[in-house]
VEXDREN-2710 file (C-alpha; in Angstrom, 1 decimal):
% VEXDREN-2710
k/r/px/py/pz
1/UNK/9.2/73.6/-76.5
2/UNK/8.5/74.1/-80.2
3/UNK/4.8/74.9/-79.4
4/UNK/5.8/77.5/-76.9
5/UNK/8.3/79.1/-79.3
6/UNK/5.7/79.1/-82.2
7/UNK/3.1/80.7/-79.9
8/UNK/5.6/83.3/-78.7
9/UNK/6.4/84.2/-82.3
10/UNK/2.7/84.6/-83.1
11/UNK/2.2/81.3/-84.9
12/UNK/0.3/79.1/-82.4
13/UNK/-1.0/76.8/-85.2
14/UNK/2.3/76.3/-87.0
15/UNK/2.8/72.6/-87.8
16/UNK/5.7/71.0/-86.0
17/UNK/7.6/67.9/-86.9
18/UNK/8.7/65.9/-83.8
19/UNK/12.1/64.2/-83.9
20/UNK/12.8/61.4/-81.5
21/UNK/15.7/61.9/-79.1
22/UNK/18.5/61.2/-78.0
23/UNK/20.8/60.7/-81.0
24/UNK/23.9/59.9/-79.1
25/UNK/23.0/56.3/-78.5
26/UNK/21.9/55.6/-82.1
27/UNK/24.0/54.2/-85.0
28/UNK/24.5/56.1/-88.2
29/UNK/22.0/53.9/-89.9
30/UNK/19.4/54.6/-87.2
31/UNK/19.9/58.3/-87.5
32/UNK/19.6/58.1/-91.3
33/UNK/16.4/56.2/-91.0
34/UNK/15.0/58.8/-88.5
35/UNK/16.1/61.6/-90.9
36/UNK/14.3/60.0/-93.8
37/UNK/11.2/59.6/-91.7
38/UNK/11.4/63.3/-90.7
39/UNK/11.8/64.4/-94.3
40/UNK/8.6/62.7/-95.1
41/UNK/6.8/64.3/-92.2
42/UNK/8.2/67.8/-93.0
43/UNK/7.1/67.4/-96.6
44/UNK/3.6/66.5/-95.4
45/UNK/3.5/69.4/-93.0
46/UNK/4.6/71.9/-95.7
47/UNK/1.7/70.8/-97.9
48/UNK/-0.8/71.6/-95.2
49/UNK/-2.6/74.9/-95.1
50/UNK/-1.6/77.0/-92.1
51/UNK/-4.4/79.1/-90.7
52/UNK/-3.5/82.8/-90.8
53/UNK/-3.9/84.9/-87.6
54/UNK/-6.9/87.2/-87.6
55/UNK/-5.9/90.9/-88.1
56/UNK/-6.1/92.9/-85.0
END
């Protein structure tokens, strides 16, 4: 779904962090651990160069 949205908004190469679901069956500690992992992934993705679309 994220890929489709990024493409629709004109950013097909936008890096996307994937978050495991569902959350409802997880404990607070498990959700916290997932969040910490996601923060690391988002920080890594932010540091990557994102190709700019060609003018046209």
